[in-house]
C-alpha positions in Angstrom: -2.1 51.9 -31.7 -1.6 55.5 -30.3 -5.1 56.4 -31.6 -6.6 53.4 -29.8 -4.9 54.3 -26.5 -6.1 57.9 -27.0 -9.7 56.6 -27.2 -9.3 54.6 -24.0 -9.7 51.1 -25.5 -6.3 49.9 -24.5 -6.5 51.1 -20.9 -8.5 49.7 -18.1 -11.6 51.7 -17.4 -12.0 53.9 -14.4 -13.6 50.9 -12.5 -10.4 48.8 -13.1 -12.3 46.2 -15.1 -10.3 44.5 -17.9 -11.7 44.5 -21.4 -13.5 41.5 -23.0 -11.5 38.2 -23.3 -11.9 38.5 -27.1 -10.4 41.7 -28.4 -12.9 41.4 -31.3 -15.8 42.4 -28.8 -15.9 46.1 -29.6 -18.7 48.7 -30.1 -18.9 47.8 -33.7 -19.5 44.1 -33.1 -23.2 44.8 -33.6 -25.8 44.8 -36.5 -26.0 47.7 -39.0 -29.6 48.3 -38.0 -28.5 49.2 -34.4 -26.6 52.3 -36.0 -29.4 53.2 -38.3 -31.9 53.2 -35.3 -29.4 55.1 -33.2 -29.1 57.8 -36.0 -32.9 58.0 -36.3 -33.2 58.5 -32.6 -30.6 61.1 -32.6 -32.2 62.8 -35.5 -35.6 62.8 -33.8 -34.0 64.1 -30.6 -35.1 60.8 -28.8 -31.6 59.5 -28.2 -31.5 60.4 -24.5 -34.9 59.1 -23.6 -34.7 56.8 -20.7 -35.5 53.2 -21.8 -35.7 49.8 -20.1 -35.0 46.6 -21.9 -35.2 43.0 -20.8 -32.9 40.3 -22.0 -34.5 36.8 -21.7 -35.2 33.6 -23.5 -38.5 31.9 -24.5 -37.8 28.2 -24.3 -35.3 25.9 -22.4 -32.8 24.2 -24.7 -32.2 20.5 -25.4 -35.7 19.5 -24.6 -35.0 20.2 -20.9 -36.8 22.3 -18.3 -33.8 24.4 -17.0 -31.0 26.7 -18.3 -27.8 28.0 -16.8 -27.1 31.7 -17.1 -23.7 32.6 -18.4 -21.8 35.4 -20.1 -22.6 38.2 -17.7 -18.9 39.0 -16.9 -18.0 39.4 -20.5 -21.0 41.9 -20.9 -19.8 43.9 -18.0 -16.3 44.0 -19.3 -17.7 45.1 -22.6 -19.7 48.2 -21.2 -16.8 49.1 -18.8 -14.6 49.7 -21.8 -17.2 50.9 -24.3 -15.6 53.6 -26.5 -15.4 54.2 -30.2 -12.1 54.6 -31.9 -11.7 57.1 -34.7 -11.2 54.2 -37.1 -14.5 52.7 -36.1 -16.2 56.1 -36.4 -14.8 56.6 -39.8 -16.0 53.1 -40.9 -19.5 53.7 -39.5 -19.6 56.9 -41.4 -18.7 55.2 -44.6 -21.4 52.6 -43.9 -24.3 55.0 -43.4 -25.9 57.1 -46.1 -23.9 60.3 -46.9 -26.9 62.3 -45.8 -26.2 61.5 -42.1 -25.2 64.7 -40.3 -21.7 65.3 -38.8 -23.4 65.8 -35.3 -24.2 62.2 -35.0 -20.6 61.1 -35.3 -19.6 63.7 -32.8 -22.2 62.2 -30.5 -20.7 58.7 -31.1 -17.2 60.1 -30.4 -18.3 61.1 -26.9 -20.4 58.0 -26.1 -19.8 55.6 -23.2 -21.9 53.6 -20.8 -21.5 55.8 -17.7 -25.3 56.4 -17.8 -26.3 52.7 -18.2 -27.7 50.6 -15.3 -27.6 46.9 -15.4 -29.5 44.5 -13.2 -28.9 40.8 -13.7 -29.2 37.3 -12.3 -26.0 36.2 -10.8 -23.9 34.3 -13.3 -24.1 30.5 -12.9 -27.7 30.6 -11.7 -30.4 28.3 -12.9 -32.9 30.2 -15.0 -36.1 29.9 -16.8 -38.0 31.3 -19.8 -39.6 34.7 -19.7 -37.7 35.8 -16.6 -35.3 38.6 -17.3 -31.6 37.5 -17.2 -30.6 41.1 -17.5 -32.5 44.4 -17.2 -30.7 47.2 -19.0 -31.7 50.9 -18.3 -30.3 54.0 -20.0 -30.5 56.3 -23.0 -32.3 54.4 -25.6 -29.8 54.9 -28.5 -26.9 53.6 -26.2 -28.9 50.6 -25.0 -29.8 49.7 -28.6 -26.1 49.6 -29.5 -25.7 47.2 -26.6 -28.4 44.7 -27.8 -26.6 42.6 -30.4 -23.2 42.2 -28.4 -25.2 41.4 -25.2 -27.3 38.8 -27.0 -24.2 37.4 -28.7 -22.3 37.1 -25.4 -25.2 35.5 -23.4 -26.6 33.2 -26.1 -23.7 30.7 -26.7 -22.3 31.0 -23.1 -25.6 30.0 -21.5 -26.3 27.3 -24.1 -22.9 25.6 -23.7 -22.9 25.9 -19.9 -26.4 24.2 -19.9 -25.1 21.5 -22.3 -22.2 20.9 -19.9 -24.5 20.7 -16.9 -26.7 18.3 -18.6 -23.7 16.0 -19.3 -22.6 16.4 -15.8 -26.1 15.3 -14.6 -26.2 12.3 -16.7 -22.6 11.2 -15.9 -23.0 11.7 -12.2 -21.1 13.5 -9.6 -18.4 10.7 -9.1 -17.1 10.8 -12.7 -14.5 13.1 -14.1 -15.5 15.1 -17.1 -12.9 16.4 -19.6 -13.7 19.0 -22.3 -11.7 17.9 -25.5 -13.5 20.1 -28.0 -11.0 22.7 -29.2 -10.2 21.1 -32.6 -14.0 20.7 -33.5 -15.2 24.1 -32.1 -16.5 26.9 -34.3 -13.4 28.8 -34.5 -10.9 30.1 -31.9 -13.4 32.1 -29.9 -15.9 29.1 -29.9 -13.1 26.9 -28.5 -12.0 29.4 -25.8 -15.6 30.2 -24.7 -16.5 26.5 -24.7 -13.7 25.6 -22.4 -14.6 28.5 -20.0 -18.3 27.6 -19.9 -18.0 23.9 -19.8 -15.9 24.3 -16.7 -18.6 26.6 -15.3 -21.2 24.0 -16.1 -19.5 21.3 -14.1 -16.6 19.8 -16.1 -13.3 19.2 -14.3 -10.7 20.1 -16.9 -9.9 21.0 -20.4 -7.3 20.1 -23.1 -7.3 23.8 -24.2 -3.9 25.2 -23.1 -5.0 28.8 -24.0 -8.1 28.5 -21.8 -6.1 27.1 -19.0 -3.8 30.1 -19.1 -6.7 32.7 -19.4 -9.1 31.2 -16.8 -7.0 29.0 -14.5 -9.0 25.8 -15.7 -7.1 22.6 -14.9 -5.4 21.0 -18.0 -5.6 17.3 -19.0 -4.3 15.4 -21.9 -2.1 12.4 -22.9 -1.0 11.4 -26.5 -2.6 10.5 -29.8 -2.7 7.4 -32.0 0.1 9.2 -34.1 2.5 9.0 -31.2 1.9 5.3 -30.8 2.1 4.5 -34.5 5.3 6.6 -34.9 7.3 3.9 -33.2 8.5 0.8 -35.0 10.2 -1.1 -32.2 11.7 -0.8 -28.7 15.2 -0.7 -30.4 14.4 3.0 -31.2 14.6 3.9 -27.5 18.1 5.2 -26.9 18.0 6.7 -23.5 16.8 3.7 -21.4 17.6 4.8 -17.8 15.0 6.0 -15.2 15.7 7.2 -11.8 13.8 5.8 -8.9 11.0 8.3 -7.7 12.8 8.8 -4.4 16.1 9.4 -6.1 17.7 6.4 -4.2 18.7 4.5 -7.3 18.7 4.4 -11.2 17.3 1.6 -13.4 19.7 1.5 -16.2 17.6 -0.5 -18.6 13.9 0.4 -18.1 13.1 -1.2 -21.5 14.2 -4.6 -20.3 12.3 -4.1 -17.0 9.1 -3.5 -19.1 9.7 -6.6 -21.1 10.3 -8.7 -18.0 6.9 -7.7 -16.7 5.2 -8.3 -20.0 6.5 -11.9 -19.9 5.2 -12.3 -16.3 1.8 -11.2 -17.5 1.8 -13.4 -20.5 2.4 -16.5 -18.3 0.3 -15.3 -15.3 -2.0 -17.8 -13.6 -4.9 -15.4 -13.8 -4.2 -13.8 -17.1 -3.0 -16.7 -19.1 -4.5 -17.0 -22.6 -5.9 -13.5 -22.8 -3.0 -12.4 -25.0 0.0 -13.8 -26.7 2.3 -11.5 -28.6 1.7 -7.8 -28.2 2.3 -5.1 -30.7 6.0 -4.2 -30.0 5.8 -0.7 -31.6 2.9 0.1 -29.3 5.1 -1.2 -26.4 7.9 1.0 -27.5 5.6 4.1 -27.6 4.2 3.4 -24.1 7.7 2.9 -22.8 9.1 6.0 -24.3 6.1 8.0 -23.0 6.5 6.7 -19.6 10.2 7.6 -19.6 9.2 11.1 -20.4 6.3 11.3 -18.0 7.0 8.6 -15.3 4.7 10.4 -12.7 1.8 10.9 -14.9 1.7 8.0 -17.3 -1.7 7.5 -19.1 -1.8 5.6 -22.3 -4.2 5.5 -25.3 -4.7 1.7 -25.7 -6.7 1.2 -28.8 -4.4 1.8 -31.7 -4.1 -1.9 -32.5 -6.1 -4.1 -30.2 -7.3 -3.2 -26.8 -7.3 -6.5 -24.9 -4.7 -8.4 -26.9 -2.2 -5.6 -27.0 -3.0 -2.2 -25.6 -4.0 -3.3 -22.1 -1.1 -5.8 -21.5 1.4 -3.3 -22.9 0.2 -0.6 -20.6 0.2 -2.9 -17.6 3.7 -4.0 -18.3 4.9 -0.4 -18.3 2.8 0.5 -15.3 4.2 -2.3 -13.3 7.8 -1.5 -14.3 7.0 2.2 -13.1 5.6 0.7 -9.9 8.9 -1.1 -9.2 10.5 2.4 -9.4 8.0 4.1 -7.0 5.8 5.7 -9.6 2.0 5.3 -9.8 0.5 5.3 -13.3 -2.6 7.3 -14.0 -4.5 4.8 -16.3 -5.7 4.3 -19.9 -7.9 6.0 -22.5 -10.3 4.1 -24.7 -11.2 6.0 -27.8 -13.2 3.5 -30.0 -15.3 0.3 -30.0 -17.7 -1.0 -27.3 -16.6 1.3 -24.4 -18.9 -0.5 -21.8 -17.5 -3.9 -22.6 -13.9 -2.8 -23.0 -13.9 -0.8 -19.8 -15.3 -3.8 -17.8 -12.7 -6.2 -19.4 -9.9 -3.7 -18.6 -11.1 -3.5 -15.0 -11.1 -7.3 -14.7 -7.5 -7.3 -16.0 -6.4 -4.6 -13.5 -8.1 -6.5 -10.6 -6.4 -9.8 -11.6 -3.0 -8.1 -11.5 -3.8 -6.6 -8.0 -4.7 -10.0 -6.9 -1.9 -12.1 -8.3 1.0 -9.7 -7.7 -0.3 -8.2 -4.4 -0.6 -4.6 -5.6 -3.1 -2.8 -3.5 -5.0 -0.1 -5.6 -3.9 -1.4 -9.1 -7.4 -2.7 -9.7 -8.7 0.9 -9.3 -6.6 2.2 -12.2 -8.3 5.1 -13.9 -10.2 4.3 -17.1 -10.9 7.3 -19.4 -13.3 7.0 -22.4 -13.7 9.4 -25.3 -14.9 8.8 -29.0 -17.7 11.3 -30.0 -19.6 11.0 -26.6 -22.8 12.8 -25.9 -25.7 12.8 -23.4 -27.3 9.9 -25.0 -24.2 7.7 -25.1 -23.5 8.6 -21.4 -27.0 7.5 -20.6 -26.7 4.3 -22.7 -23.4 3.4 -20.9 -25.0 3.9 -17.5 -27.8 1.5 -18.5 -25.4 -1.2 -19.9 -23.0 -1.0 -17.0 -19.4 0.2 -17.4 -16.2 0.9 -15.5 -15.3 4.3 -16.9 -14.0 6.8 -14.4 -13.5 9.8 -16.7 -15.1 10.9 -19.9 -13.5 13.1 -22.6 -16.2 14.9 -24.6 -15.6 17.1 -27.5 -17.8 17.8 -30.7 -21.3 17.2 -29.3 -20.4 19.4 -26.2 -18.8 22.4 -27.6 -20.8 22.7 -30.8 -24.0 22.2 -28.9 -24.8 19.7 -31.6 -28.4 19.0 -30.3 -29.4 22.6 -30.5 -27.9 25.6 -32.5 -28.9 28.5 -30.4 -30.7 29.4 -27.1 -32.9 32.2 -28.7 -32.1 35.1 -26.4 -34.2 38.1 -27.1 -33.8 41.8 -26.1 -37.1 43.7 -25.7 -38.2 47.2 -24.8 -40.5 47.1 -21.8 -40.5 50.8 -20.8 -39.6 54.2 -22.1 -39.9 57.5 -20.2 -41.7 55.6 -17.3 -44.3 54.4 -19.8 -44.7 50.6 -20.0 -44.4 49.0 -23.5 -45.6 45.7 -24.7 -44.7 43.6 -27.8 -47.7 41.6 -29.1 -47.8 38.6 -31.4 -50.4 36.1 -32.6 -47.9 33.6 -31.0 -48.5 34.1 -27.4 -45.0 32.8 -26.5 -43.6 35.9 -28.2 -45.7 38.4 -26.2 -43.4 40.3 -23.9 -44.1 41.2 -20.2 -44.1 44.9 -19.9 -42.7 47.5 -17.4 -39.7 47.4 -15.1 -40.0 44.3 -12.9 -38.6 42.6 -9.8 -38.1 39.0 -9.9 -38.1 36.4 -7.1 -37.6 32.7 -6.5 -39.8 31.1 -3.9 -38.6 28.0 -2.1 -40.8 25.3 -0.4 -40.4 23.4 2.8 -38.0 20.8 1.4 -35.6 23.5 0.2 -36.5 23.1 -3.5 -37.4 26.0 -5.7 -41.1 26.1 -6.3 -41.8 29.0 -8.6 -40.2 32.1 -10.1 -42.5 35.2 -9.8 -42.3 38.6 -11.5 -43.9 41.7 -9.9 -44.1 45.4 -10.7 -41.1 47.3 -9.4 -43.1 49.0 -6.7 -45.0 46.1 -5.5 -44.1 44.7 -1.9 -41.6 41.8 -1.8 -43.1 38.4 -1.1 -42.7 37.5 2.5 -41.7 34.2 4.1 -44.8 32.4 5.5 -47.3 34.7 3.8 -49.5 33.3 1.0 -49.0 34.9 -2.4 -51.1 34.3 -5.5 -48.9 33.2 -8.5 -50.5 33.5 -11.9 -49.4 32.2 -15.3 -48.7 35.4 -17.4 -51.1 34.5 -20.2 -53.4 31.7 -19.1 -56.3 32.8 -16.8 -56.9 29.3 -15.4 -53.3 28.6 -14.4 -52.8 29.9 -10.9 -51.7 28.8 -7.4 -51.2 30.1 -4.0 -47.7 29.7 -2.6 -46.5 30.1 1.0 -42.7 30.5 0.7 -40.2 29.2 3.2 -37.5 31.2 1.6 -37.5 34.2 -0.8 -34.6 35.0 -3.2 -34.5 38.2 -5.2 -32.9 37.4 -8.5 -31.9 40.7 -10.1 -29.0 42.4 -8.6 -27.1 45.6 -9.7 -24.0 44.8 -11.6 -23.5 48.2 -13.1 -25.0 51.2 -11.3 -24.1 53.9 -13.9 -24.6 57.2 -12.5 -26.8 56.0 -9.6 -25.6 55.6 -6.1 -26.4 51.9 -5.9 -23.8 49.5 -4.9 -22.2 47.5 -7.7 -22.1 43.6 -7.1 -18.6 42.2 -7.4 -17.9 39.9 -10.4 -17.0 36.5 -8.7 -14.1 34.4 -10.0 -14.8 31.6 -12.3 -14.4 28.8 -9.7 -16.9 30.5 -7.4 -19.4 30.8 -10.4 -18.9 27.0 -11.0 -19.6 26.3 -7.4 -22.7 28.3 -7.5 -23.9 26.5 -10.6 -23.5 23.1 -8.8 -25.3 24.4 -5.7 -28.1 25.9 -7.8 -28.7 22.5 -9.5 -28.9 20.8 -6.2 -31.7 23.1 -5.1 -33.8 21.9 -8.1 -36.4 19.1 -7.8 -35.2 15.9 -9.5 -38.3 15.8 -11.8 -37.3 19.1 -13.3 -33.8 17.7 -14.0 -34.6 14.4 -15.6 -33.7 13.8 -19.2 -37.1 12.2 -20.2 -40.3 14.1 -19.8 -39.1 16.6 -17.1 -41.6 18.6 -15.2 -41.9 22.2 -16.4 -40.8 24.7 -13.8 -43.4 27.3 -13.1 -42.8 30.9 -14.1 -45.5 33.3 -12.9 -46.5 37.0 -12.3 -48.2 38.7 -9.4 -51.9 39.1 -9.6 -51.3 43.0 -10.0 -48.9 42.5 -12.8 -51.2 39.9 -14.6 -54.1 42.5 -14.5 -51.8 45.2 -15.9 -50.4 42.9 -18.7 -53.9 42.2 -20.0 -55.1 45.8 -19.6 -52.2 47.0 -21.8 -52.7 44.0 -24.2 -56.3 45.2 -24.8 -55.3 48.8 -25.1 -52.6 48.1 -27.6 -54.2 45.5 -29.7 -56.2 46.9 -32.7 -59.8 46.0 -32.8 -60.9 44.2 -36.0 -64.1 45.1 -37.9 -66.2 42.6 -39.7 -67.6 43.6 -43.1 
């Protein structure tokens, strides 16, 4: 531990930025070839040459036409605390060929990210393929060592945030979305990251207690089927008393009060015949849970039978609580036909409100879970349902519909010389040189197009016509007269430059930005089926330069 502190890992850096959330994110969380390249750069005397890399992705996920950028804060925390420990240097030495010279390991010992500059899109922004999410500038050997951790930190974060935003879009703004994915996530870090980025993407709360503590995310949860089935009868309930909410009196036998209400419901004019004898062990479980949490009673009602037992038992307990001044939260459905069950439950609640004169009882919250995803939410909307909140787990946090975003990290300039990566697959051709990126907005306030320009080109101006060209297709071009221009890349790590560093906003602010950004997108870009592709372009000058460099770098074939 003393050695780690001596190397600076355990302390906050000079910029007072905490280390990464996951302590496993260290300088050796990278691929071996980053170290072999770093040694080769060092051996050739190239390790301090100034390089510029773009981090971007090539295709939007989930068959959609937008992505949410996330993970930037963790990248900045990583480089702010970038320092090798002696143990790590010893391990790297043992992993490389014995011919590697001692000087290289001395070089690693002194290495930090003080000479790195990072320009990035603000976290929580809507982003599109080919446009750099981050531009990383610095000594080439150091920047290469950042490649794998940066791609790792951005890839899943952006994917799961986008997945959450898509679920929010389908569910609608009025519904509560709960992330219940910890038990199905890919390991502890997958669970922690999922909770953070699902909240960023528009979810309201999580069941993950650790994430609640780390990030201040609201927590939600009730009980499981095991709790219900662990009871045999109301006779097991020993402590039966419950104080009135205002403290004015005490109900000495809450169990009997619940039973009285159940009998009233059984012989109710509006509810008669819906149920007869309910499951008494379930009633005992609900009663016991209400005694423990009278101010936040929410019951899982499908252990035995939703309409013939779960709902009547819940209502009997809720009505008994109501007599003592408490307002129950609602029910959770976890199996069966959720659309039908939610509608029937709502009818039941409204009938009670009408018969017993209880304003608001008909609006009792109905939460649904049970392996939900985008498709099931869409199907529920089409069928018609009365669900107020959705608890979503497996499909959300594992990004079941797509395994990875496909973030890449490409060299675009070295020693002020633009570089291009060519491929027979045009989608894999990189856009060279250090660039500036802008989002152009139209008269209705929607984003029209993102445009990349050379670093020294003038910024697009409001009201002035600019030619936007597809990077690789000569015929795809259009003039745009922007009503608002937003520069996308901002300085989040100035290195040794005198540029002002952008603050890292708190999670709630990033979440709000994400929601605002999605509101600025045209609805046809957002729809689930056949969304309109968003236009990503380059300036005329950059277009000419890309194709000039392409012709220069591509070898000329010879026919025999």
